[in-house]
Structure formats: structure tokens, C-alpha cells
BANU-227304 format. One record per residue: residue number from 1; chain; x, y, z of N, C-alpha, C in turn. Coordinates in steps of 0.02 Angstrom, whole numbers, plus 50000, padded with zeros to 5 digits. Layout:
# residues N
> NUM|A|X|Y|Z|X|Y|Z|X|Y|Z
...
END
This chain:
# residues 194
> 1|A|51181|48740|48776|51106|48793|48790|51113|48844|48741
> 2|A|51073|48868|48685|51061|48886|48638|51038|48973|48667
> 3|A|51094|49022|48639|51090|49076|48659|51046|49111|48610
> 4|A|51014|49166|48634|50992|49217|48564|51017|49301|48594
> 5|A|51039|49311|48532|51074|49369|48549|51013|49431|48524
> 6|A|51018|49488|48538|50958|49525|48535|50998|49584|48511
> 7|A|51051|49576|48494|51087|49643|48466|51045|49697|48439
> 8|A|51015|49687|48372|50968|49719|48326|50947|49739|48382
> 9|A|50877|49709|48409|50827|49739|48456|50860|49795|48508
> 10|A|50916|49765|48527|50933|49822|48574|50965|49873|48550
> 11|A|51010|49860|48492|51012|49926|48453|50964|49969|48449
> 12|A|50910|49967|48417|50848|50009|48401|50805|50024|48472
> 13|A|50821|49996|48527|50758|49996|48584|50835|50046|48633
> 14|A|50905|50059|48623|50946|50090|48652|50941|50170|48608
> 15|A|50930|50151|48539|50909|50221|48482|50849|50266|48502
> 16|A|50796|50222|48528|50739|50258|48542|50720|50279|48601
> 17|A|50770|50248|48670|50775|50274|48733|50837|50314|48740
> 18|A|50868|50338|48700|50883|50383|48689|50847|50462|48682
> 19|A|50802|50447|48627|50773|50508|48585|50718|50505|48662
> 20|A|50682|50446|48668|50632|50467|48717|50637|50479|48798
> 21|A|50705|50474|48807|50730|50497|48872|50705|50420|48916
> 22|A|50680|50362|48882|50651|50305|48938|50714|50278|48985
> 23|A|50686|50227|49031|50745|50200|49073|50795|50177|49061
> 24|A|50834|50148|49087|50899|50109|49049|50873|50056|49030
> 25|A|50908|50030|48978|50909|49980|48954|50967|49927|48951
> 26|A|50943|49857|48957|50970|49799|48961|51011|49779|48907
> 27|A|51057|49775|48906|51108|49745|48841|51143|49688|48817
> 28|A|51101|49653|48899|51130|49576|48899|51086|49517|48860
> 29|A|51150|49464|48843|51107|49419|48817|51057|49375|48852
> 30|A|51010|49350|48796|50963|49292|48863|50948|49230|48816
> 31|A|50932|49174|48867|50946|49095|48831|50857|49102|48818
> 32|A|50845|49057|48774|50778|49039|48744|50717|49015|48812
> 33|A|50782|48989|48866|50720|48959|48943|50730|49050|48969
> 34|A|50763|49083|48980|50740|49144|49014|50677|49185|48946
> 35|A|50681|49195|48906|50617|49203|48879|50568|49139|48905
> 36|A|50567|49090|48914|50518|49060|48934|50478|49061|48997
> 37|A|50532|49112|49039|50518|49110|49113|50478|49145|49117
> 38|A|50508|49201|49088|50485|49285|49077|50403|49303|49031
> 39|A|50397|49244|48983|50326|49220|48967|50290|49211|49016
> 40|A|50303|49166|49044|50267|49125|49106|50239|49174|49131
> 41|A|50295|49204|49194|50273|49261|49208|50228|49323|49211
> 42|A|50236|49327|49140|50185|49374|49093|50112|49362|49100
> 43|A|50101|49283|49079|50039|49262|49068|50003|49265|49119
> 44|A|50042|49227|49173|50014|49218|49250|49988|49239|49294
> 45|A|50043|49308|49288|50023|49332|49330|50001|49422|49286
> 46|A|49983|49439|49246|49945|49500|49216|49895|49491|49166
> 47|A|49851|49528|49158|49799|49510|49138|49827|49521|49081
> 48|A|49806|49464|49034|49826|49455|48953|49810|49480|48919
> 49|A|49762|49533|48929|49729|49587|48853|49752|49662|48887
> 50|A|49810|49652|48925|49852|49722|48919|49928|49727|48897
> 51|A|49948|49753|48839|50018|49760|48842|50056|49780|48901
> 52|A|50013|49833|48926|50063|49863|48978|50063|49831|49039
> 53|A|50012|49796|49039|49998|49746|49110|50074|49710|49096
> 54|A|50063|49685|49038|50125|49624|49032|50220|49633|49035
> 55|A|50223|49690|49011|50264|49751|49026|50310|49764|49079
> 56|A|50226|49769|49117|50251|49809|49188|50279|49755|49220
> 57|A|50238|49680|49225|50278|49626|49261|50333|49606|49239
> 58|A|50349|49628|49187|50415|49582|49144|50493|49619|49178
> 59|A|50453|49720|49175|50503|49763|49206|50517|49737|49306
> 60|A|50457|49725|49328|50467|49703|49390|50517|49646|49394
> 61|A|50503|49589|49354|50559|49528|49331|50637|49563|49327
> 62|A|50641|49592|49283|50714|49628|49269|50723|49665|49317
> 63|A|50694|49700|49367|50702|49754|49419|50756|49703|49468
> 64|A|50708|49658|49494|50730|49609|49529|50815|49561|49519
> 65|A|50796|49543|49444|50849|49540|49426|50936|49562|49427
> 66|A|50904|49625|49427|50970|49678|49440|50971|49678|49518
> 67|A|50933|49658|49556|50931|49685|49641|50998|49626|49657
> 68|A|51017|49650|49707|51049|49587|49752|51003|49550|49797
> 69|A|50951|49579|49806|50883|49534|49859|50854|49480|49831
> 70|A|50866|49472|49768|50834|49435|49716|50864|49385|49679
> 71|A|50864|49344|49663|50894|49285|49610|50946|49330|49564
> 72|A|50994|49310|49534|51028|49350|49460|51002|49335|49414
> 73|A|50951|49287|49385|50930|49277|49330|50859|49262|49316
> 74|A|50843|49271|49257|50756|49294|49267|50728|49203|49272
> 75|A|50732|49178|49250|50703|49097|49294|50706|49076|49367
> 76|A|50775|49120|49382|50769|49125|49453|50735|49154|49516
> 77|A|50704|49193|49475|50675|49271|49496|50603|49237|49484
> 78|A|50570|49213|49442|50515|49194|49420|50495|49144|49464
> 79|A|50541|49077|49464|50545|49011|49517|50519|49031|49561
> 80|A|50550|49094|49597|50581|49070|49694|50515|49089|49719
> 81|A|50512|49044|49756|50447|49019|49797|50419|49044|49813
> 82|A|50359|49054|49840|50303|49111|49847|50322|49191|49852
> 83|A|50340|49200|49771|50351|49262|49744|50310|49276|49676
> 84|A|50278|49218|49637|50237|49217|49595|50180|49192|49593
> 85|A|50132|49178|49550|50060|49133|49560|50103|49074|49566
> 86|A|50062|49026|49594|50066|48963|49600|50068|48936|49541
> 87|A|50122|48876|49539|50134|48843|49459|50138|48877|49407
> 88|A|50156|48939|49420|50185|48978|49360|50249|48940|49307
> 89|A|50308|48908|49338|50337|48861|49301|50311|48806|49286
> 90|A|50254|48795|49312|50226|48718|49277|50167|48717|49251
> 91|A|50103|48758|49246|50042|48755|49233|50060|48773|49133
> 92|A|50015|48742|49089|50006|48750|49044|49976|48845|49024
> 93|A|50028|48862|48978|49975|48915|48942|49908|48890|48899
> 94|A|49862|48905|48922|49808|48857|48839|49785|48906|48811
> 95|A|49800|48975|48842|49760|49013|48792|49802|49040|48707
> 96|A|49805|49013|48670|49859|49034|48595|49849|49105|48579
> 97|A|49804|49142|48583|49820|49183|48557|49858|49248|48633
> 98|A|49850|49240|48678|49873|49258|48730|49956|49241|48725
> 99|A|49971|49169|48706|50018|49151|48705|50073|49185|48668
> 100|A|50042|49209|48611|50068|49243|48543|50079|49316|48598
> 101|A|50053|49356|48622|50051|49408|48631|50093|49408|48695
> 102|A|50108|49366|48738|50158|49351|48805|50222|49338|48756
> 103|A|50232|49320|48720|50289|49301|48680|50325|49358|48666
> 104|A|50286|49403|48639|50302|49467|48599|50337|49510|48634
> 105|A|50298|49516|48702|50300|49558|48766|50375|49545|48798
> 106|A|50371|49474|48811|50428|49450|48838|50504|49474|48809
> 107|A|50500|49471|48745|50538|49449|48697|50570|49545|48705
> 108|A|50524|49573|48701|50510|49655|48696|50565|49680|48746
> 109|A|50546|49646|48821|50549|49643|48890|50645|49635|48897
> 110|A|50656|49570|48875|50716|49551|48872|50754|49600|48826
> 111|A|50721|49626|48764|50767|49648|48723|50794|49751|48750
> 112|A|50741|49758|48821|50763|49825|48852|50696|49862|48864
> 113|A|50649|49845|48830|50566|49878|48846|50569|49851|48910
> 114|A|50530|49942|48948|50517|49952|49030|50471|49984|49019
> 115|A|50431|49963|49078|50362|50002|49070|50403|50060|49117
> 116|A|50369|50125|49086|50390|50198|49107|50365|50213|49169
> 117|A|50320|50186|49173|50292|50218|49253|50325|50148|49308
> 118|A|50347|50109|49303|50367|50060|49349|50437|50072|49376
> 119|A|50488|50088|49351|50544|50136|49374|50569|50087|49429
> 120|A|50595|50098|49460|50628|50024|49514|50582|49971|49533
> 121|A|50520|49997|49546|50454|49975|49563|50490|49867|49562
> 122|A|50497|49846|49640|50504|49764|49617|50452|49725|49665
> 123|A|50396|49749|49660|50338|49714|49683|50287|49740|49654
> 124|A|50238|49699|49660|50156|49708|49638|50123|49664|49674
> 125|A|50036|49678|49671|49975|49665|49685|49923|49659|49654
> 126|A|49883|49620|49657|49810|49629|49604|49771|49668|49637
> 127|A|49774|49727|49581|49730|49800|49589|49720|49798|49642
> 128|A|49650|49761|49634|49593|49766|49697|49627|49778|49761
> 129|A|49672|49727|49791|49689|49702|49847|49707|49778|49900
> 130|A|49701|49741|49938|49722|49848|49995|49767|49789|50046
> 131|A|49842|49828|50022|49874|49797|50093|49866|49869|50140
> 132|A|49872|49835|50195|49861|49893|50268|49968|49886|50281
> 133|A|49987|49928|50257|50056|49933|50283|50092|50001|50249
> 134|A|50135|50031|50289|50140|50092|50277|50214|50113|50229
> 135|A|50237|50086|50204|50296|50068|50181|50276|50062|50125
> 136|A|50234|50040|50082|50230|50037|49993|50208|50115|49968
> 137|A|50243|50128|49921|50233|50189|49868|50225|50153|49817
> 138|A|50172|50181|49792|50135|50146|49711|50166|50197|49645
> 139|A|50176|50170|49614|50204|50210|49547|50153|50168|49483
> 140|A|50130|50148|49479|50082|50122|49417|50015|50082|49446
> 141|A|49981|50061|49385|49926|50011|49396|49919|49990|49305
> 142|A|49927|49930|49297|49913|49904|49205|49882|49821|49227
> 143|A|49854|49827|49193|49845|49753|49172|49816|49713|49266
> 144|A|49793|49750|49276|49745|49712|49347|49806|49720|49401
> 145|A|49857|49736|49390|49890|49742|49431|49929|49804|49468
> 146|A|49945|49816|49533|49958|49869|49553|50035|49881|49575
> 147|A|50071|49905|49561|50163|49931|49549|50176|49956|49608
> 148|A|50227|49931|49641|50254|49955|49714|50337|49947|49737
> 149|A|50344|50000|49763|50415|49998|49770|50410|50008|49853
> 150|A|50452|49962|49877|50466|49977|49958|50497|50030|49999
> 151|A|50461|50067|50050|50505|50154|50047|50499|50153|50128
> 152|A|50573|50178|50171|50556|50224|50216|50470|50282|50223
> 153|A|50445|50251|50286|50374|50268|50288|50369|50344|50282
> 154|A|50412|50369|50289|50402|50442|50299|50436|50456|50218
> 155|A|50441|50423|50156|50467|50439|50090|50414|50421|50064
> 156|A|50352|50387|50082|50279|50360|50019|50276|50432|50025
> 157|A|50235|50435|49959|50202|50505|49948|50146|50480|49930
> 158|A|50140|50407|49875|50083|50381|49845|50057|50305|49872
> 159|A|50035|50329|49939|50029|50280|49982|49956|50205|49961
> 160|A|49929|50241|49893|49858|50192|49889|49889|50207|49805
> 161|A|49842|50136|49788|49865|50125|49710|49822|50166|49676
> 162|A|49867|50187|49610|49864|50240|49579|49788|50201|49527
> 163|A|49766|50257|49475|49708|50244|49434|49747|50202|49345
> 164|A|49713|50141|49353|49734|50078|49291|49762|50137|49249
> 165|A|49823|50144|49187|49837|50185|49115|49880|50140|49106
> 166|A|49826|50130|49018|49864|50079|48960|49859|50120|48910
> 167|A|49916|50105|48856|49963|50123|48816|50008|50169|48817
> 168|A|50036|50142|48868|50102|50187|48871|50167|50128|48843
> 169|A|50158|50087|48826|50206|50034|48821|50236|50049|48754
> 170|A|50261|49988|48706|50279|49994|48627|50226|49966|48586
> 171|A|50167|49949|48635|50123|49925|48581|50058|49959|48582
> 172|A|50068|49999|48626|50011|50072|48632|49963|50047|48641
> 173|A|49921|49979|48649|49853|49956|48634|49869|49907|48695
> 174|A|49772|49919|48709|49749|49857|48769|49706|49811|48700
> 175|A|49719|49741|48707|49703|49696|48667|49610|49694|48699
> 176|A|49573|49699|48655|49493|49723|48671|49474|49649|48668
> 177|A|49477|49611|48630|49447|49527|48628|49500|49495|48623
> 178|A|49510|49427|48635|49559|49394|48646|49596|49355|48573
> 179|A|49522|49353|48533|49544|49324|48469|49521|49380|48422
> 180|A|49503|49416|48435|49512|49474|48386|49561|49493|48358
> 181|A|49571|49526|48296|49619|49563|48247|49631|49638|48291
> 182|A|49692|49639|48306|49723|49694|48326|49709|49764|48285
> 183|A|49670|49823|48300|49688|49867|48254|49713|49911|48282
> 184|A|49758|49935|48237|49811|50014|48269|49792|50082|48239
> 185|A|49769|50107|48288|49771|50189|48268|49837|50231|48282
> 186|A|49830|50260|48216|49894|50330|48217|49862|50361|48283
> 187|A|49930|50439|48300|49898|50460|48348|49845|50507|48345
> 188|A|49836|50526|48260|49761|50571|48266|49704|50529|48288
> 189|A|49709|50461|48250|49643|50413|48297|49658|50415|48351
> 190|A|49683|50415|48401|49685|50402|48447|49666|50477|48487
> 191|A|49680|50524|48476|49660|50568|48482|49568|50611|48480
> 192|A|49577|50586|48422|49500|50614|48417|49458|50537|48388
> 193|A|49488|50478|48401|49423|50431|48397|49419|50407|48334
> 194|A|49467|50422|48288|49460|50404|48190|49509|50340|48189
END
């Protein structure tokens, strides 16, 4: 099995985390199979026009890998029966532009990037879905999904999904059209529409 070492990426991400105060970073090496499984989870579970949504899904996968309640590897988590979209491990990923974006986001998450608002959440559902459980504490909404932690009901302070927020992860943009070239704006451009 070929193993990819993310040493350079991890070093950069750790440096960025130190400066920005981001969540704990992972320094483990991952295989090409792990990368494929992560990309599949992002492709089939997120709105592929949202980098934040893809990174949020990837963050949940990594939170599950780190948890004793779930399998301890990426493919085990993504392939766990009844947890992700049916066919996530077998369906073809047919949108070429989306596959490239998903691959980049998967590499980034495996290299240590996490969605800053997902924190320790290990669960999500479609943002439009309304569950009637009193133990769901929502922490983020991105890419068409609402992300939550299961808590004791007395500790739930956010019982409904939050508004969708984009532009929080390293890519910093939502992909407006699936095949359109990406336009990057600087901070002033984002603030003042230039």
C-alpha cells in the first residue's frame, strides 16, 4: 500500500494554526485509499459548490476517526453502514470539476485543516431537515448541512440549526458555477465588493 506523507503540508498547517488559534491539527500519515474515502464522503454528502461544506463534512469524519465510538480509520468511518449516503463507497463521482475541488479539500483535511465552527461535532444532517430530539446542539451550517454535537439536554444551548455561513475555511470562497473559473478576491475586495 502506498502511503502519502503530508509532512510539508502539516508543517504549514501547524504554523497557521499556531498563528490563527485554530483547532488541534492531525499529524498522521494517510494512504491514497484514505484520501479516496474522504473525497467520496465530501462528494456525496456536501453541496459541492461549498468548500466550507466539504471541509465541515471532512471534519466530522476526522472527529469520528478520533472517537472510540466509531471505526479508527477514514474508510471505516465513511463505509460504516447507515452513517453516510447510500453508495458513498461504490457510486461513480461523475462531475469532473467537483472531483478536483473535492480532492483538494480532502487533501487539506487529511493535512490537518478543520472547519473552525465544527469543533467536536460528529454528526450532521441536511440543513432543511428538522429533527425532534432534545439532545442536538448545533454548531455550524455549511454546504447544505447542519452540524451538531449530541449533549445532555440540559447542556444544549443551540437547539436549532444555525444560518449557513461560508468563507471560513482555507479556500475562502463558494464556487458559484460548477465549471466557472474561480475568482479570488483579497480581503478589501470581499469587504468592499471590489
